[in-house]
Structures are given as structure tokens and as C-alpha cells.
N, C-alpha and C positions, 0 to 999 in steps of 0.2 A: 551632429548626432546628439540626440537628447539623452540626458542622464538624470539620475535622482528622481525627485518629485515630478519634474517635467515629463520624464518617461512614463512614470506611473499614471499621471493624468492623461497622457496621450492614449492610454488603453481604455479609458472610460467609455468612449463611444461604442466600443465593442461589447461592453458589459450590459447588454440588453437582451432580455428573454423574448423569444418568439413563441408565444403560447401554443399556437397550432403546431409548430414544428416540434416543440418539446413534448407535447402529448403524443404526436405521431411516433416519436422515437421510443417513448415509454410503452405505448400500446403495441407497436409492431415488435419490439424486442421481447416484451412480455408474452405476446402470442406465440412467437417462435420458440420461446423457452418452454411454454406449456406444451406445444406441439412436439418438441424434442423429448420431453418426459413421457408423453403419451406414446410416442413412437418406441421408446425404450421398453415400455410395458407391453404394448400390443403387437409389435413386430414379431413375426414368426421366425424369420431367418436370423441366426446368431450374429452374422456380420452386420445386418441392418441395426440390430440392437446396440452393437458396439459403436457404430457410427452415430446413432442417436444419442448415446451416452456421452461420447466425446463432445458432440455438438452442444449438448445440454450444459456441459461444464464451461465451454467457451461463451455461451449465451449468459450464464450466470455471471461470468466475469464482466461482460459488457453491461449487464443490468446493474451490477455493483458500482461501476464507474458512473452510471447515470444516477444512481442513488447517492453517490458521493457528491455529484454536482448539485442535486436537490438539497442535500444537507448543508451545502455552502450557500443555499438560496440563489444559485446562479440560474436555475431554471424553476419556473412555477413558484416564485417566492411567496405569493399571496393565496395559493390554492390550498384550501383545507383538505380537499379530496386527495391531492397529491401528497400532502403531509401524512394523512392516515395510511395511504397505500404504501408509501416508503417506510413508514414506521413498522408496518406489518412485514415488509420485505426484510428490513433490518433484523427483525426477530427470527425470521425463517432462515436467513443466511448467517445467523450467529454473530451479528455485528449491530447490537441494539443502538438506537439513536442516542441514548443518554451517554453511552461510552464513546461512540464514534465522534460525536460533536465536540465533547470536552477535550478528548485526547488529540483529535485532528486539528482543532482550532489552535491548541497549544503548539502543535507541531509547526503550523504556519507562522505563528508569531515568534517562534524561537528556532526556526530552521537554521542550521549551520553554527549555532552557538556551542561553544565547548562546554558551557555550563547551562543546564536546564533544557537541553534539547532531547533528552532521553525519553520524555513522556510523549507517546504517540509516534515514536521513531526508534531506529536502532541506536543503541548507546554508543558513545564515542569516548575513548580514553586517549590521553596524550601518552607519548612514549614514557615519560617520567612517571606518570600516574600508574601505568601498567607495571613498570619495573618495581615500584614501591608497594604494589597491592599484595594482599595475601593470596595464597594459592587458591583458596576458595573463590575469592572475588575474580581472579584471573580466569578460573574455570567457568564461572557463571557468565562473564563477559564474552568469552570465546564461544561458549555454547549458544548464546543468543544469536551470534553472528555466523554460526557454523552452517555450511551448505546443507547438511542433513536437517537442521532445524528449519531452514527455508523450504527444503523439499517437503517436509511434513508440516507446512504452515497450517494446514487443516486442523491439526491437533494443537501445536504449540502456540500459534498466533491467534487462532479463533476460538477453539474450545477452551483453552486455558487463558490466553491473553485477553480475549474479548468477552468471555462469559464467566468462567470460574473465578479468576483473580479479582475482577472488578466487583463481583457480587460478594466475595469474601471480605473485601476491603470496606465496602459500603453497601450493605444489603438494602437499605431503604432507598438510596439514590439510584441503585442499579438493579432494582427488582426485575426489570425486563430481562436481565441476563439469566436469571433462574428460569423464567418463562421460556426463553430461547433454548436453553439446555434441555429442559424437560420435554419441550415440543419436539426437539431433534431426536431425543430418545424414543418418544412415543411414535413418531413417524417411522423410525427404524424398526420398532417392534411390529407395527402394522404391515410394513413391507415384508418382513420375514414371514409373518403369519399367512399373508395372502399371495406372496410371489416367491417365497423361499429366499435362501441366502443369496442366490445369484441375482434375484430381483433387487435386493438391498444393495449389492455391490454395483450393479449397472445403473440403478436409478438414483442412488444417493452417494455412495462412496466414491466412485470414479468421477462423477461430475464435480463434487465438492473438492476432491483432491486436485483436479485440474485447475479449477477456478482459483483455489487458494495457493497452490504452488506458483501459479502465474502472478496472482495478485501480490503475494509476499515478495517474490523476486522483483517485480516491477517497482514496488515501493523501496526495496533495498537499492536497486541499481539507479534509481532516480536521485539518490543522495549519497551513494558510495560508488564512485567511479574514478578512473584515472583523471587527474586534473581538478578534482573537487577541492573546494576551499572551505576551511573552518576558521572561526575567529573567536577571540574572547569577547565579552560583552562590550568592551570599550571600542573595539574596531568593527563592530557589527552595524550594518545598515540593511534595511528591508530589500532595497533594490539589489545590493551586492549579494545577499543571500539567495535571491531568486535566480540571478544570472550566473553566479559562480558556484553555487552549491546545489543547483537543481539541473539535471541533465535534459537534453533533447534526445530521447531514445528513438532512433530511426528504425522503423519497421516497414514492411510492405503494406500495400493498401488493404489487404485482407486482415492483417493483424491490427492495422489502424482502426478498422471497423470494429473488430471484436474487443479492442481495448478502449474504444470510444475516445480516441485521440489523447489518451492520458500521457502518451510519450512526449507531448508538447509541454513538459512539466515546468520548464523555466517560465513559460508564459502564464501557466496556471498559478504559479507562486507569485508572479508579479501582480496579478489581479485575479483572485479566485472567483470573482463574480462574472467572469467571462464564460458563457455556456460552452460546453465541450465541442459543439458543432461549429463554433466560430474560431476556434484556436488556429486551424490551418490558415484561415484568412488573415488573422493577426500576423502570423509568421510571414506571409507573403507581402503584406503591406507595410510592415515596420522593419526597415533595414537594421535597426539597432538590435533586433532579436534574432537575426539570421546567422550570427557567428557564435551560436551557443556551443557549450561544451557537450559533446555527443558521446553516446555509446549505442549499442545495438543488442539484438538477441542472438548474434552469431556466437558459436561455441567459444571462439577465442576471446571475444569481449566479455562473455559471461565468466570465463575463468579469470580474466583480468580483474573484474569487479569483485569476485568472491575471494580473491587473494588479499584484498585490502583489509587490514585489521586495526591499525593504530595511526593516530595523527602525530607525525613527527614535527614538532614546533620549529626546530632548527632548520629542517629541510623544507618546511611549509608544504608538506604533501602527505597523503596517506601511504603507508608502507605495509608490507607483509611481515610475517613472523620472523623470517630470516634476517630482516633488517633491525630487529629489536635488540638483540643481545641477551645477556643473562639477567633474569629477574632477581631481585633481592629476596632474601628469606625474612619474613616478618616473624619475630620471636614472640613468646607469650607476653613479654613486657611491652610489646608494641614497637620495640626498637628494631629497625631493619638492618640486616647484615648481608654482605655479598654472599651469594651462594657459590 
């Protein structure tokens, strides 16, 4: 069984883009997405409008994963047309390329580290760090990981996390964030004027809500699941982070299609240059990757993942709040006292 660098090198033959296949997936998914939006606007029957609205959200999710692959240069790495098209999509979906690439590349290079992994990912505190933190820091930490924050990923992760905050921190570097936000508002206004509030809800609000609650939860569960492993910098390796800190999220064939195989996340982290449509093949042909740490979208697994809050160094596992104990109170002088 191959390990370490040998295992990573064994994935290189799969990291090849099939140009025709990549364009087919982009154009077919994009066409279906446009058709769903048109159906939402033009369908007469309310039930048909709702079906098209939900379908639009799921297709945005699929196209986003394809966008994610192109940003990694796993597909169409030398195509300027694809680069422009995906840059436009990034602005329309409020995930501008300048923010996505910098934060997501950092995430790949620091996945599962106890220090430095918060950029482009959900923050991780150890039990001792949490107990010694101020009430405001504990609140901010738990808010970011709260199920309602994930549920409203549309607002917290994309409007604020991917647009407002990056632009506020570096307006020159992330000017696209302002463009994305203003364009999103302009589209909302146009939809209200020409289709009414219900048109806005069905054409934009529901699809974005579905795409982003799914996207946010998938990203959360891929690195916050029972059995996940975290390390300090001295015990960290790229291969270990991929196989022990990235889940294989089992879904049915329909959800595999709508999520563009992003559930094979341990393989994606092992080699991000493998196109999404090759990931199942890698899983089938490489025995070393078949004993991945798994989760799913079943209600029980979702609850199990959402309960995880803190890394317990002594137990070497993620635990919930009931396992943490009493936090210390940090006084004005910065000296912590037992509460």
C-alpha cells in the first residue's frame, strides 16, 4: 500500500484535463441553469415555477463546483475563454476569483493545521484555547460554526464572507467584491420592477439560498466530521491532512451529479489537479483511497457533524459543547479566573 509522496505521485496520471469533456460539462450545466431560470420566469403554473426555482439552485451548486475545479486549473488550465467565463460566474455568484483563489489555496496548503487553517475554512479552537478565551471570542467562534450560520450561508458566507469583508479589508485587491455586491443588488432591483417580489424570491433568493446552504454545509462536513484529525504544524503532512482530515461524503448518484463529485474530497485534497469527473475512477482504481473517513447527508450524520465544536488535544478528537466544561472568565487585566 503506497503512502506519502509515493501515493501522491500515483495520482498524477489522473490529473489530466479532457478539453472536450470539460467544455461539455460547462456548456451543458450552464444551459440547464439558464433554462431553469427562464422556466422560473416564464412558467405559468406556480408548481412549475417552484420546481424550476429549486432546480436552478441545485444547478448553481453544480456549476460552482465546476468553477472551483477551473480555479484549481484542474480543467481547461490554458483556456482564456474559460478563465473569462468563470471570472464572470464568480462575480455573479458572489465568489470573486481574487478572493476564492487566495483563500481556497491557503485552505489546501493548511488543511487540518491547528494554527493557520482558519483562512478559507471554518475556525478550529482547542479545548484549552476555548476555555481561556474571552466571552466575545467564544461567541464569535461558536457563531461562525452555528447551524443557523450555515443555514444562512447565502448571507454570512457569501454576502459578508466573500464580498463585504474582503473588500473592506483590501479594496484595491478585491475590487471585484464590490462589483459582485452591486451587481447582485442591481439584479434584485430589476427583478422586483419587472417580475414583482415573488419573481425575486423564486428567481434569485430561493436558488441562491439552496446553492449556498448546500455549498456551505458540504464545505463544513468535509472537514468537520466524526473521526476527523487535526495536528499542530510539527505533526502535519499533506497526505495525512488529505486522508484523515477530509471526508468521503457518500451521496446517491443524483446528488453526486449535482455536487459534481465534490464528495470525493479526500482525493481532491490529495491532488487538486484531478478533474471532478475523474474522481470516482481514482477511488475505484486506488485501493489506498477506499478506506476513507466517511459521512453522508443523512439527518443523523448531519446532526453528528454539526455537534462538533472543539478539538480535544488529550482525546485527539472533535467534541461537542457538553464535553468542554466551564470556560474561564477573562478579567480586564487579561488574567483568567475560573467562572
